[in-house]
N, CA and C of each residue as an Amber inpcrd file, in Angstrom:
protein
   393
   2.1950000 -90.3900000  99.6460000   1.1680000 -89.2630000  99.6000000
   1.9170000 -88.2720000 100.8520000   2.6650000 -89.0850000 101.7270000
   3.3440000 -88.1960000 102.7600000   4.8690000 -87.6350000 101.8960000
   5.4070000 -88.1990000 100.6640000   6.3830000 -87.7090000 100.5190000
   6.6500000 -86.2600000  99.9380000   5.1460000 -86.1080000  99.4360000
   4.9400000 -84.7970000  98.5740000   3.9410000 -83.8560000  99.2220000
   3.7020000 -84.1270000 100.8430000   3.0110000 -83.2030000 101.8130000
   1.4980000 -83.2040000 101.2410000   0.9080000 -84.1100000 100.4970000
  -0.2120000 -83.9820000  99.6910000  -1.3880000 -84.8280000 100.8810000
  -2.4250000 -83.9470000 101.1680000  -3.2940000 -84.6530000 102.2250000
  -4.9870000 -85.2950000 101.0460000  -4.6340000 -85.2710000  99.5550000
  -5.6850000 -85.5830000  98.8350000  -5.9340000 -87.2950000  98.6350000
  -6.1210000 -87.8790000  99.5580000  -5.9050000 -89.6540000  99.5280000
  -7.1660000 -89.6160000  98.7790000  -8.1640000 -89.1080000  98.7030000
  -9.3520000 -89.2090000  98.0140000  -8.5680000 -89.4570000  96.2320000
  -8.1110000 -88.6890000  95.7580000  -7.5190000 -88.7380000  94.2630000
  -6.9890000 -90.3340000  94.1100000  -6.1820000 -90.5050000  95.1970000
  -5.5510000 -91.9760000  94.7800000  -6.7220000 -93.3760000  95.0400000
  -7.8520000 -92.8750000  95.6000000  -8.6630000 -93.8820000  95.8690000
  -9.1870000 -94.0160000  94.4680000  -9.3340000 -92.7950000  93.6290000
 -10.3400000 -92.6230000  92.4410000  -9.7410000 -93.0620000  91.6670000
  -8.1660000 -92.9940000  91.4150000  -7.2980000 -93.5990000  90.6530000
  -7.4040000 -95.0850000  90.4320000  -7.1080000 -95.8220000  92.2540000
  -7.0020000 -96.9030000  92.1570000  -8.3900000 -97.9110000  91.5200000
  -9.4970000 -96.9990000  92.1900000 -10.6760000 -97.9960000  91.4930000
 -10.3030000 -97.3890000  90.0700000 -10.3370000 -96.5220000  89.4010000
 -10.2620000 -96.5840000  87.4680000  -9.7360000 -97.7030000  87.1370000
  -8.4620000 -97.9460000  87.8660000  -7.3770000 -99.1330000  87.2320000
  -8.0620000-100.0720000  87.0910000  -8.6300000-100.4040000  88.5810000
  -9.5940000-101.8620000  89.1120000 -10.7270000-102.3280000  87.8170000
 -11.6990000-100.9340000  87.2020000 -12.8200000-101.3200000  86.7680000
 -12.5950000-101.2950000  84.9090000 -11.0200000-100.8690000  84.5130000
 -10.7640000-100.6010000  83.4400000 -10.4270000-101.9610000  82.4670000
 -11.0320000-101.7730000  81.6610000 -10.7740000-103.0730000  80.2980000
  -9.0280000-102.9990000  80.5220000  -8.4000000-104.4650000  80.5860000
  -7.5700000-104.9440000  80.6300000  -7.0220000-106.0410000  79.0660000
  -6.3390000-105.5830000  77.7600000  -6.4950000-106.1500000  76.9760000
  -5.6940000-107.4870000  77.1650000  -4.6710000-107.8120000  78.0160000
  -3.8390000-108.5440000  78.2310000  -4.6470000-109.7730000  78.7730000
  -5.7420000-109.3100000  79.8380000  -6.6250000-110.3410000  80.0940000
  -7.7950000-110.2040000  79.8750000  -8.1060000-109.8250000  79.0660000
  -9.3640000-109.6470000  78.3450000 -10.4500000-109.1180000  79.3690000
 -10.2840000-108.7260000  80.2740000 -11.6410000-108.1390000  81.2350000
 -11.0250000-106.9680000  82.0910000 -11.6690000-106.3220000  83.0460000
 -10.8190000-105.3380000  83.7700000 -10.2930000-106.5430000  85.4690000
  -9.5180000-105.8500000  86.1850000  -9.1680000-106.4770000  87.3330000
 -10.0850000-107.0160000  88.3180000 -11.0880000-105.9210000  88.0880000
 -12.5280000-106.1700000  89.1260000 -13.0060000-107.5170000  88.4970000
 -13.1070000-107.9370000  86.9730000 -13.9430000-108.8820000  86.7500000
 -13.2250000-110.1050000  87.2880000 -11.9620000-109.9950000  86.8050000
 -10.9580000-111.0360000  87.1450000 -10.9250000-111.7240000  88.2240000
 -11.1010000-110.8240000  89.3610000 -10.8620000-111.3410000  90.7800000
 -12.4370000-111.7520000  91.3400000 -13.2170000-110.9470000  90.4410000
 -14.6800000-111.1770000  91.2690000 -15.7500000-112.5480000  90.5510000
 -15.0370000-112.1660000  89.0950000 -16.2050000-112.9370000  87.8520000
 -17.1170000-112.1400000  87.5590000 -17.4150000-111.0380000  87.9380000
 -18.3590000-110.1880000  87.3770000 -18.0650000-108.6290000  87.3070000
 -18.9460000-108.0210000  86.1430000 -18.4680000-106.6230000  86.3470000
 -18.9760000-105.8940000  87.6440000 -18.5440000-104.4790000  87.6310000
 -19.4650000-103.8120000  88.6010000 -20.8010000-102.9820000  88.1100000
 -20.8790000-103.1660000  87.0370000 -22.2020000-102.6350000  86.6920000
 -22.2570000-101.2090000  86.8530000 -23.3870000-100.4980000  87.0850000
 -23.7100000 -99.1780000  87.6270000 -23.9370000 -98.7830000  88.8200000
 -23.4180000 -98.2560000  89.4880000 -23.4080000 -97.8550000  90.5480000
 -24.1430000 -96.2460000  90.6820000 -25.4700000 -96.1160000  91.3090000
 -25.8130000 -94.8190000  90.8720000 -26.2060000 -93.8800000  92.3010000
 -25.8710000 -92.4390000  92.0350000 -25.6980000 -91.5360000  93.3680000
 -27.4030000 -91.6600000  93.9260000 -27.4040000 -91.1540000  95.0560000
 -28.8370000 -91.4630000  95.5730000 -29.3220000 -90.1720000  95.2650000
 -30.4870000 -89.9300000  95.5790000 -31.3940000 -88.5930000  95.3610000
 -31.1970000 -87.8190000  95.8800000 -30.7520000 -87.6650000  97.1450000
 -30.2300000 -86.4710000  98.0780000 -28.6180000 -86.4080000  97.3110000
 -27.8410000 -86.9490000  97.0010000 -26.8110000 -86.4850000  96.5620000
 -27.0010000 -85.9430000  95.3490000 -27.6280000 -86.0650000  94.2100000
 -28.2410000 -85.4100000  93.2250000 -28.5320000 -84.2120000  93.4190000
 -29.5940000 -84.2630000  93.9920000 -30.0550000 -83.0260000  94.6380000
 -29.1420000 -81.6270000  95.1140000 -28.2000000 -82.2140000  95.8930000
 -27.3760000 -81.3370000  96.4250000 -26.6070000 -80.8690000  95.5860000
 -26.0540000 -81.7100000  94.4780000 -24.9460000 -81.1720000  93.3710000
 -25.5220000 -80.7050000  92.1260000 -26.7450000 -80.6300000  92.4080000
 -27.9240000 -79.9140000  91.5170000 -27.9780000 -78.5380000  91.9420000
 -28.3180000 -78.3320000  92.9970000 -27.9970000 -77.1040000  94.0010000
 -26.5560000 -76.5840000  93.8130000 -25.8070000 -76.7800000  93.9350000
 -24.4470000 -75.9580000  93.6020000 -24.2450000 -76.0180000  92.2910000
 -24.7070000 -76.5830000  91.3250000 -24.5240000 -76.2730000  90.0210000
 -25.5250000 -75.3050000  89.8380000 -26.6610000 -74.8660000  90.0900000
 -27.6160000 -73.8300000  89.7900000 -26.9300000 -72.6590000  90.5370000
 -26.0950000 -72.6010000  91.7480000 -25.2830000 -71.8330000  92.2910000
 -24.2040000 -71.5210000  91.4650000 -23.7720000 -71.9380000  90.7380000
 -22.8580000 -71.8480000  89.5280000 -21.4820000 -71.3130000  90.6750000
 -21.4190000 -72.7780000  91.5510000 -20.1050000 -73.4950000  91.5240000
 -19.4100000 -73.7260000  90.5960000 -17.7860000 -73.7520000  90.1890000
 -17.5090000 -74.5830000  89.0300000 -17.2580000 -76.0760000  89.1590000
 -17.5030000 -76.6250000  88.0240000 -17.7370000 -78.4250000  88.3140000
 -16.4040000 -78.9370000  88.9090000 -15.3670000 -78.1770000  88.7480000
 -14.1260000 -78.9630000  89.1310000 -13.8920000 -78.5770000  90.3340000
 -14.8600000 -77.5950000  91.0480000 -14.6230000 -77.4250000  92.4780000
 -15.5240000 -78.3630000  93.3630000 -16.6800000 -78.7180000  92.0440000
 -17.5210000 -79.8190000  93.1680000 -16.9290000 -81.2220000  93.0330000
 -16.0960000 -81.3740000  92.1940000 -15.3060000 -82.4360000  92.0840000
 -14.5310000 -82.6580000  93.3610000 -13.7490000 -81.4430000  93.3090000
 -12.5550000 -81.3280000  94.3710000 -13.5240000 -81.7670000  96.1220000
 -14.4550000 -81.1730000  96.1750000 -14.8620000 -80.9240000  97.3270000
 -15.2620000 -82.5770000  97.8160000 -16.1480000 -82.8340000  96.8210000
 -16.7620000 -84.4120000  96.8880000 -15.6050000 -85.5790000  97.0050000
 -14.5730000 -85.4340000  96.1830000 -13.0620000 -86.4220000  96.2130000
 -12.4500000 -85.8470000  97.4930000 -12.3220000 -84.6310000  98.3650000
 -11.9750000 -84.8280000  99.3330000 -12.7090000 -84.8330000 100.7040000
 -13.5620000 -85.4540000 100.3540000 -15.3690000 -85.7380000 101.6890000
 -14.7810000 -87.2790000 102.1160000 -13.6340000 -87.9750000 101.5830000
 -13.4740000 -89.0570000 101.9510000 -13.2900000 -89.3540000 103.3100000
 -13.9350000 -90.0580000 104.1330000 -13.8860000 -90.2610000 105.5990000
 -13.5700000 -91.4840000 105.9560000 -12.4310000 -91.7120000 106.8010000
 -12.1760000 -93.1760000 107.5190000 -12.0360000 -94.2350000 106.3140000
 -11.2810000 -93.5150000 105.2650000 -10.6680000 -94.3710000 104.1060000
 -11.8090000 -95.0400000 103.8420000 -13.3390000 -94.9940000 103.6120000
 -14.6230000 -95.3940000 103.1550000 -14.5970000 -94.8280000 101.9930000
 -14.4950000 -95.4660000 100.7960000 -14.9130000 -94.8570000  99.4920000
 -16.3750000 -95.0480000  99.3400000 -17.2880000 -94.2700000  98.8410000
 -18.6680000 -94.3610000  98.8310000 -18.8210000 -93.7960000  97.3630000
 -19.8730000 -94.0290000  96.6700000 -20.3600000 -93.6280000  95.3180000
 -20.1150000 -92.3730000  94.7510000 -20.3090000 -91.3520000  95.7780000
 -20.3410000 -90.0110000  95.8760000 -19.3610000 -89.8100000  95.4640000
 -18.0340000 -90.0640000  96.1030000 -16.3560000 -90.1930000  96.0430000
 -15.9290000 -90.4250000  94.7460000 -16.6510000 -91.0530000  93.8020000
 -16.6220000 -91.2640000  92.4410000 -16.5870000 -90.8050000  91.4390000
 -17.5660000 -89.6320000  92.0880000 -18.2180000 -88.6460000  90.8030000
 -16.9820000 -88.0540000  89.6100000 -17.4940000 -88.1400000  88.7510000
 -17.5120000 -87.7900000  87.3360000 -17.6920000 -86.3930000  86.7730000
 -17.2050000 -85.8740000  85.7860000 -17.7820000 -84.7610000  84.9910000
 -18.9030000 -85.1830000  84.1820000 -19.4530000 -86.8370000  83.9780000
 -19.7850000 -87.0050000  83.4610000 -21.3190000 -87.0090000  84.0510000
 -21.1570000 -87.4970000  85.3580000 -21.9430000 -87.5740000  86.4880000
 -22.5260000 -86.2490000  86.1220000 -21.5960000 -84.9560000  86.5630000
 -22.4180000 -83.3620000  86.2060000 -23.0680000 -83.0820000  85.3450000
 -22.4330000 -83.6380000  84.2890000 -23.1000000 -83.1080000  83.4540000
 -24.6740000 -84.0730000  83.3520000 -24.9630000 -85.2290000  83.2900000
 -26.1940000 -85.7450000  83.7540000 -27.1570000 -85.2440000  84.6740000
 -26.6320000 -84.8440000  85.4930000 -27.3380000 -84.1520000  86.5690000
 -28.0560000 -82.9870000  85.9880000 -26.9550000 -81.9720000  85.2290000
 -27.3040000 -81.1720000  84.8630000 -28.9000000 -81.3220000  83.8100000
 -28.3980000 -82.5650000  83.2830000 -29.4080000 -82.6840000  82.2810000
 -30.6420000 -82.8280000  82.8350000 -30.6370000 -83.6840000  83.8800000
 -31.7880000 -84.3620000  84.4760000 -32.7580000 -83.3450000  85.0890000
 -31.7960000 -82.0670000  85.6620000 -32.5200000 -80.9380000  86.4860000
 -32.9340000 -80.2160000  85.7100000 -32.7580000 -80.0770000  84.3540000
 -32.8100000 -79.0760000  83.6950000 -32.4180000 -77.3280000  83.6010000
 -30.8460000 -77.9170000  84.2910000 -30.0110000 -76.6160000  84.7710000
 -29.9590000 -75.4950000  83.9470000 -29.4280000 -76.0030000  82.9400000
 -29.0680000 -74.5480000  81.7510000 -30.0360000 -74.6200000  80.5600000
 -31.2710000 -74.9200000  80.9810000 -32.1170000 -74.6760000  79.7200000
 -32.8640000 -73.5440000  80.3130000 -33.7740000 -72.9230000  79.2630000
 -33.9730000 -71.5520000  79.2200000 -35.0930000 -71.5860000  80.2830000
 -35.0710000 -70.4770000  80.7060000 -36.4010000 -70.3530000  81.8830000
 -37.3590000 -70.0770000  81.2840000 -37.6460000 -69.3660000  80.1670000
 -39.0890000 -68.9810000  79.6310000 -39.4320000 -69.2960000  79.1200000
 -41.1050000 -69.2790000  79.3290000 -41.9970000 -70.2630000  78.7580000
 -42.3820000 -70.1860000  78.0570000 -42.7540000 -68.3900000  77.5440000
 -42.8990000 -68.3020000  76.3760000 -42.5010000 -66.7250000  76.1540000
 -42.5760000 -66.2910000  74.7010000 -41.7800000 -65.0430000  74.5160000
 -42.5990000 -63.9410000  75.4710000 -43.7630000 -63.6750000  75.3860000
 -44.8690000 -63.2990000  76.3390000 -44.7140000 -63.0560000  77.7340000
 -44.2390000 -62.2990000  78.3030000 -44.2490000 -62.0790000  79.8460000
 -45.2270000 -62.7530000  80.3750000 -46.2820000 -61.9510000  79.8770000
 -47.5750000 -62.2420000  80.6390000 -48.0380000 -63.4120000  80.5060000
 -47.9120000 -64.5220000  79.5050000 -47.8620000 -65.6890000  79.4980000
 -47.0930000 -66.5300000  80.1060000 -46.3110000 -66.1520000  79.8810000
 -45.2090000 -67.4220000  80.4480000 -45.5170000 -66.8250000  82.4450000
 -45.6490000 -66.0030000  82.7850000 -46.1730000 -65.6800000  84.2160000
 -47.5550000 -66.4880000  84.2990000 -48.7800000 -66.0560000  83.9990000
 -49.7400000 -66.7360000  83.5930000 -49.3900000 -68.3700000  83.7880000
 -48.9880000 -68.9240000  83.0150000 -48.3260000 -70.2950000  82.7720000
 -47.6970000 -70.8740000  84.2570000 -46.7640000 -69.8010000  84.5130000
 -46.5480000 -70.2850000  85.5360000 -47.4480000 -70.1830000  86.9950000
 -48.0300000 -69.4710000  86.9570000 -49.1090000 -69.3750000  87.8130000
 -49.9370000 -70.6150000  88.2530000 -50.5600000 -70.9310000  87.0490000
 -51.1180000 -71.9780000  86.7660000 -50.6900000 -73.6400000  87.3120000
 -49.4590000 -73.5010000  87.0040000 -48.6360000 -74.5030000  87.5130000
 -48.5530000 -74.4820000  89.0610000 -48.2690000 -73.6370000  89.4150000
 -48.0280000 -73.5400000  91.2730000 -49.3690000 -74.0210000  91.4990000
 -50.3780000 -73.4120000  90.9420000 -51.9840000 -73.8700000  91.5250000
 -52.1260000 -75.5170000  91.6290000 -51.8150000 -75.9180000  90.1000000
 -52.0570000 -77.2310000  89.9550000 -51.2420000 -78.2540000  91.4470000
 -50.1250000 -77.7340000  91.5200000 -49.4950000 -78.3400000  92.4700000
 -49.2710000 -77.9920000  93.8590000 -50.4540000 -77.5010000  93.8290000
 -51.1700000 -77.0000000  95.4720000 -50.1370000 -76.1720000  96.0490000
 -49.1820000 -75.4190000  95.5770000 -47.8720000 -74.7730000  95.8270000
 -49.0390000 -73.2430000  96.7510000 -48.2860000 -72.8010000  97.6130000
 -48.6330000 -71.2270000  98.3810000 -47.8030000 -70.2120000  97.7900000
 -48.1550000 -69.4180000  97.1760000 -47.1720000 -68.3100000  97.0360000
 -48.1210000 -67.0170000  96.9860000 -47.4740000 -66.0010000  97.1860000
 -47.8020000 -64.2480000  97.6580000 -47.3650000 -63.6070000  96.5430000
 -48.7930000 -63.0090000  96.0180000 -47.9600000 -62.0190000  94.8590000
 -47.9740000 -60.7130000  95.2900000 -47.1830000 -59.8880000  94.9770000
 -46.8760000 -58.8170000  95.8270000 -47.3080000 -57.6660000  94.4170000
 -47.6680000 -56.8260000  94.6690000 -48.2810000 -55.1070000  93.3260000
 -47.7830000 -54.1660000  94.2780000
């Protein structure tokens, strides 16, 4: 990394991680499984991480920018699940938080607003109506 004046150490760690968990035809398993005897399985993002990422997606931050920010946030050479974020993770978060779904509840605006108000009353939400 010092040869090309790069400060993006996290990319190198991410690449190394991908190499270690990829299936190798020559050994019939991933290097991780060959060394430790088991597959890594799924590592889940924390709820807080998922909410923060969803907020960025809703704010129209480009997906590549989110990935770059997360990968650049590696501190003290400690790689965490959030630093292994992929575009597939971002798509899954979009789907789970219904980010790209249409927000209209009904084609009639009055019915749509009435539905939203009733839902908010049911949730115990406090809101103000300005007329």
